[in-house]
N, C-alpha and C positions, 0 to 999 in steps of 0.2 A: 504494499500500500504506500509506503513512504519512499520507495525507490532506493533504499539503503538498508543495510543490515544494522546500522548504527542505532536506529529507533526501535523501541519495543513498547508494547502497551497491553493494558488489561481493559476489557470492555464489560460494562454491566448494562444489560438490555433494558428496554423500556418497561415501565409498570403502569398500568392503566393509561392515562393520558400524559404521564410525566415523561420528560426526556430521559434518554439513557445517559450514562456517564462513561467517560474514557479517561484513563490515567496513563500518561505518556512519560517516557524517560529515555535518556541516551545510554546505551550499554557501556560506553567508555567512561561514563560518570557514575553510574549506579549499577551495582551487580545484585540482581534480584535473588533473594533467598527464600521468601515466603509470601503467600498471598492469603488474605482473610477477607471474605466477603460477607456482608450483612445485608439486611433488606434494603437499606438506603445508603450504603457506604462500601468502599473498597479500601483495604489496608494493604500496602505493599511494604515489605521489610527487606533490608539489604545493606550493602556496604557502599557508602559514598566514597568515591575514589579520587576526587579532585582535592588537591592540597593535602591536608592531613586526613588520612583515611579514618572514617568513623562509621559506626552503625547508625542507621537512620530508619525511621518509620514514617511513611507518608500516608495520610488518611484523606481520602477524597469522599466528601459527603454531599448528597443531595437530600436535604432534610425538609420535607414538606408534610403536610397533614395537620392533625390537631395538635394542640400543645401537649397533650398526654403522649401522643405518638412520638413527637419530637423529643420530649424528655426521656422517653424510653430508649430512643436511639442514642442520645448523648450519654445516658447512663451506661449503655452497653459499650460504647467507645471508651468512656472514662474508665470502666472496669478493666478493659484491655490495657489502657495506659498505666494503671496502677500495677499491673503485673510485669511491666517492662520499663521500669524507671531508669534503667541504665542506657537507654538509647535516646537520641534526639528525635523529637516528633515535629512534624510539619502537617498542619491541618488546613486543607483547601476545600473549596466547593462552593455551593450555592446555599447561602444561609438566609435567603429572603423569607420574611414572615408573612404569610397569607392568613388574614383573620377571617375574611368572608369569602365564600365561593366566588362571588362576583369580582373579587380582586384579580382573578386569573383571566388573562386575555382570551384563553381558548373556550371560556364558558359559553359564549354566544355562537360558537362554531359547531358544525355538525361533526359526528364521529367520522363520517366519510372524509371530511376535510382533514381531520386529525390524522387519519391513516395516510392520506395523500401527502400531507406535510412530512411525515416521517419518511415516506418513500422518496420524496423530492430531495431530502437531505442526503440520501444515498448517492445522488448524482456526483457528489464530491469524490467519492471513491472511483467512479467511472470516468471522471473528467481527467484527461491526460495532463492538464496543466496543474492540477492540484498538488501533486507531489513536488514538482519543481517550485511552485509558489511557496509552499511551506518550507522547503529546504532553503531557498534563497532568502526568504524573510528571516528565518531562524538564524542563519549565518550572518545576516547583516546587522542584527541587533548588537550594540555594544553597551554592555552593562557591567559596572564595576561592583565588587563586593564578594562576600563569601558565596560558595557554590549554590546553596539552596536559595539565597536571595536572587542571584543571577537567574536561576531556573524559573523562579516565580515571576520575576519581572519580564522575562522573555515570553512566558506563557500569557501574561496580561497583554503584551504588545501583539502577540500572535492572534489572540482572541479578537482584538480590535481590527487588525488587518484582515482577518477572515470574514468579519462582518461586512466590511467594505467590499472585499473580493466577491463575496457571495451575492451582494446586491448588483455589483457591476456585471457579474457573469450570468446570473440567473434571474435577476429582477428582485423586487421587494415582495417576498412571499407573505409578509405580514399584511401588506395592503391587499394582496390577492385574497387572503383569508377573510378580511373584513368585507370584501365585495361579495363573497360567497354567502 
């Protein structure tokens, strides 16, 4: 998918109407040792090999649902953290708080549109320009700091560039959804 053996990833599929999650790393920087998946999270553990080598745990969370459900997920992740205090932890993800069902953009859209939207995002994998775009952008980012900070900042920049690239390449699917 990425056009290089340097990139590896773990994917968590979609649940209901929620988006899936992907956790990405460079094999030369991070050596995967263990994967733990929960209902709304993915934990990868391994050795960070840039600079001073160290054990690191990266937690990717997509935490939606009721306050009780969110609390249960955080308690589950926190319990795993208590068992591994000797490693550095980095928690990333989508922590938006949705209080009412109407706060979600997709509420007014049909299930058919929701399925179509998920399918349309698969065009990234099929588009021959995607891998080169990601590789070129990733390599162009110049960020100073410790390894995990650089990684986080590059991911933030890539997210913004992918939003622009997606609209330029495939149009604004959010506007298309509102028209449906």
